[in-house]
C-alpha positions as CSV (number, residue, x, y, z in Angstrom):
1,V,1.0,45.0,3.6
2,R,2.4,47.2,6.4
3,I,1.4,47.3,10.0
4,D,2.2,51.0,10.6
5,A,5.7,51.0,9.1
6,T,6.5,47.3,9.5
7,P,6.2,45.1,6.4
8,A,4.4,41.8,6.5
9,L,3.4,39.3,3.8
10,L,-0.3,38.9,3.6
11,L,-1.1,35.3,2.6
12,G,-4.5,34.4,1.2
13,P,-7.2,33.9,0.8
14,V,-6.3,30.3,0.5
15,A,-9.1,28.1,-0.9
16,V,-9.6,24.7,-2.5
17,H,-12.5,23.7,-4.6
18,P,-14.9,21.6,-2.5
19,T,-14.5,18.6,-4.7
20,R,-10.7,18.6,-4.0
21,Q,-10.8,19.3,-0.3
22,G,-9.2,16.8,2.0
23,E,-6.4,16.0,-0.4
24,G,-3.8,18.2,1.2
25,L,-3.9,20.8,-1.5
26,G,-4.5,23.7,0.9
27,A,-1.7,22.6,3.2
28,A,0.6,22.3,0.2
29,L,-0.3,25.8,-0.9
30,I,0.5,27.2,2.5
31,E,3.7,25.2,3.1
32,T,5.0,26.2,-0.4
33,S,4.2,29.8,0.2
34,L,5.9,29.8,3.6
35,A,9.0,28.1,2.2
36,Q,9.3,30.7,-0.5
37,A,8.7,33.7,1.7
38,A,11.8,33.6,3.9
39,P,14.3,33.3,1.0
40,L,12.6,36.3,-0.5
41,G,13.4,38.4,2.6
42,W,10.0,38.3,4.4
43,E,10.3,38.1,8.2
44,R,6.6,37.8,9.1
45,V,3.5,36.4,7.4
46,M,-0.1,37.2,8.4
47,L,-3.5,36.0,7.2
48,V,-7.2,36.1,8.1
49,G,-8.4,32.6,8.9
50,D,-9.5,30.0,11.4
51,A,-6.9,29.5,14.1
52,P,-7.7,25.7,14.6
53,Y,-6.7,25.1,11.0
54,Y,-3.7,27.5,10.7
55,N,-2.2,26.7,14.1
56,R,-0.6,23.6,12.6
57,F,1.4,25.8,10.3
58,G,2.7,27.9,13.2
59,F,0.2,30.8,13.0
60,T,-1.0,32.4,16.2
61,L,-3.4,35.2,17.1
62,L,-2.1,38.8,16.5
63,Q,-3.8,40.6,19.3
64,D,-2.3,44.0,18.5
65,V,-2.8,44.0,14.8
66,E,-6.0,45.6,13.4
67,M,-7.4,44.8,10.0
68,P,-10.1,47.0,8.4
69,P,-13.7,46.2,9.3
70,P,-15.6,43.9,9.1
71,T,-12.6,41.6,9.9
72,N,-13.1,39.5,13.0
73,P,-10.1,40.3,15.3
74,A,-10.1,36.6,16.4
75,R,-9.2,35.6,12.9
76,I,-6.1,37.8,12.4
77,L,-3.2,35.4,12.6
78,G,0.6,35.7,12.1
79,R,3.7,33.6,11.9
80,A,7.3,34.7,12.4
81,L,9.8,33.6,9.8
82,A,12.6,35.2,11.7
83,E,13.2,35.0,15.5
84,G,11.0,37.7,17.2
85,A,9.7,39.1,14.0
86,W,6.3,39.9,15.5
87,A,7.7,41.4,18.8
88,G,6.4,44.9,19.3
89,V,4.5,44.9,16.0
90,A,1.1,46.6,16.5
91,G,-1.2,48.9,14.7
92,K,-3.5,49.1,11.7
93,V,-2.8,47.0,8.5
94,R,-2.3,49.2,5.5
95,R,-1.7,48.6,1.8
96,W,2.0,48.6,1.0
97,H,1.8,52.0,-0.9
98,D,-0.5,53.9,1.5
């Protein structure tokens, strides 16, 4: 996706079948995705999710990034893969080719 002209990798949705939850599969999916993103040239990753869960992976609230409705702004989270990657990034999230 892009936030105005700034590219960001949109991660998710990440889900694990209820019968397999609690086994670390969700964490493995997220950690593997993040480990692959930086070598592919991504500087920032964003997702829509619960901060208490995603904080442990380094995600924090993106206050100046706007997803289309009905997305709850308190669930828009980001993680920098490069120093300062989210500094000054603000605006509406758009599809890559819009």
